[in-house]
C-alpha positions in Angstrom: 96.8 84.0 70.3 99.8 84.0 72.6 100.7 87.3 71.5 97.3 88.8 72.3 97.2 87.1 75.6 100.9 88.4 76.4 99.7 92.0 75.3 96.7 92.0 77.4 98.6 91.0 80.6 101.3 93.5 79.8 98.9 96.3 79.3 97.0 95.4 82.6 100.4 95.5 84.6 101.4 98.6 82.7 98.4 100.7 84.0 99.9 100.4 87.5 103.4 101.5 86.8 104.8 105.0 86.7 105.0 106.9 83.4 108.9 106.7 83.2 108.9 102.8 83.2 108.2 100.1 80.7 107.1 96.5 81.1 108.7 93.2 80.0 107.3 89.8 80.2 109.6 87.4 82.3 107.6 84.5 82.0 104.1 83.0 81.0 102.2 79.8 80.7 99.3 79.5 78.6 96.8 76.5 78.3 95.0 76.2 75.0 91.5 75.1 76.0 89.6 75.1 72.4 90.0 76.0 69.0 89.7 79.8 68.6 86.7 79.9 66.4 84.4 83.0 65.9 84.6 86.4 64.3 87.4 87.6 66.3 89.3 87.0 69.5 89.3 89.1 72.5 92.2 89.0 75.2 91.5 90.1 78.8 94.5 90.7 81.3 93.9 91.0 85.0 96.4 91.9 87.7 96.5 89.3 90.5 99.4 90.6 92.4 101.0 94.0 91.9 104.5 94.6 93.0 107.0 97.2 92.9 109.4 95.1 90.6 107.4 91.9 89.5 103.7 91.8 88.9 101.5 88.7 88.1 98.7 88.7 85.7 96.1 86.3 84.6 95.3 86.1 80.8 92.1 84.9 79.0 91.5 84.8 75.5 88.0 84.5 74.1 86.6 83.4 70.7 83.6 85.8 70.1 80.7 85.2 67.6 78.9 87.8 65.5 76.0 87.8 68.3 78.3 88.5 70.9 78.5 85.1 72.5 82.2 84.5 74.0 83.9 81.2 74.5 87.0 80.9 76.6 89.7 79.2 74.3 92.9 79.9 76.4 94.0 80.8 79.9 97.1 81.6 81.4 99.4 83.4 84.0 102.3 85.6 83.2 104.8 87.5 85.3 106.2 90.9 84.3 109.1 93.1 85.4 109.0 96.8 85.5 112.0 98.4 84.0 113.2 102.1 83.9 113.3 103.6 80.5 116.7 104.5 79.3 117.8 108.2 79.5 117.2 109.9 76.3 
């Protein structure tokens, strides 16, 4: 579940960065709120504060039932840094 949340926040931030850059997680905190039950998990990342170098995102993970009912099972916040890709 941690890696799903980390990826969701990372991709949310990455959508705002130039094509010749990459994103790395600097720090994140996640609160596990409930057991992750359901047919699958769904992670959602939302940019709270975009920046030139650092970006802060909110992460939410939902347990999703077969009928589409979602239950919040984890919530967190993450800080990401934009880095330039090495010359190839």
